N, C-alpha and C positions, 0 to 999 in steps of 0.2 A: 778162819783157821782155829784149830783147837790148841789148848795149851796142856802139855803133859809135864808131870813132875818127875824129874829124874835126880835121885840124890837130893842135894840141896839146891839144885838149879831148876828153873822152869824153862822148858823149851816150847817154841811154837811149832805145831805140826806143819809139815810141808805140804799137806794135802790141800790143794786149791780147787775151787769150783770152776766150772767152765766159763763163767762170766768174768772172773778174774783173770783167767788165762786169755781171754778174748782182749781185754783192755790192755794187759802187759804186752801182747804180741801184735797189737794194732790189728785185731781180727784175723791173726794168722797170716797177715799180709806178705806179699813177695819180698818187700824190702826187709823184712825180719827172718827171711828164710836162710838158714845156714847150709842146708844141703839135705840129701836124701840118704838115709841109713837103712839098715836091714829091717827095721820096724816102722818105717814111714819117714815123713818129713821132719826135720829138726828146725825149730824156730827159736830165735833169741827173744827174750822178753824182759821187761823192766817192771818190777812191782813198784806201786806208787810210794811206798814208805821206805825204800831202800837207798834213795839218792843221797840222804845225809850221811850214810855209813861210808861212802867213798871218801869223803873228807877225812875220815879217821885213818885211812890207809897211808901212814906215814912211813919213813924209811925204816924205823925200828920194827914195824909189824911186817913190812915187806921182807926184810932180812929174816924174820922168824919164819914166814912162809916159805922162803927158799931153803932154809936150813931143815925144815920139817919134810919138804918134798925130797931134798937130797937124802935124807935118812930113809924115807919111804922106798926111794928107788934103790938105794944100797940093799935094803932088805929083799926087795923083789929080785935083784940080780945076784945077791951073794949069800944071804942068810936064810931065806926061806927053803923048805924042802924042794918045792918046785921052783926052778929058775924061770922068771917070767920077764920077757921083754916087751914093753908096752908098744912100741913102734909108731906111735901117733901122739907123742907128747907135746902139747902146745897150750897156749893160755886158755883157749876156750875148752880144754879138757881138764882144767883145774877148778874145782868148785870150792867155795868157801862157805863155811857155816857161819852162824851169828856171831861166834867168837873169833872169826877169822882163822879157823883151823882149815888147812887145805886137804882136799880129798881129790885123788886122781879118778877121773871117770873115762868112760868110753874105751873099754878094753877090746873092742870089736877086731882090732888088727894085732892083738897081743899074741906072742908066741911063747910056748912053754918049751924051754931047753932041758936037755938031760943034764943030770947033776955033774957030769965030767966034761960036759961041752963048754969049751971056752971061746969058740968062735964059730961063725956061720957064713957061708958064702951064699949070696942069693943074687938073682937078676930082678926080682920083684920090687917094685917102687911101692912103699907103703905111705899112706897119709894123703893129704891134699895140698 
């Protein structure tokens, strides 16, 4: 992994080589497969040096994550020019960076609503 300097902080590049990915996903084993998406199979993986960080996820950090996610969803639904409904929000679609800042991922089922559209009636079931 490379290290980049951003302002006063150093961040580790998230570019991983194939051998690291093979170890993290148990050689892309079926037990680590989450599903198949538009661009191929999706596997969960565990990087060897991230297990200690889980112990740092106390209630204060969890509360911060929830608040940031709520503000982000409010922005998508109410404050942005394009109103975006994610439609597949779940724990596995929330990514945390090295400072535990949450990022919403997988907008594959997202829907853009008109600016004056306040409700939608659909019979399509979204998500898994």
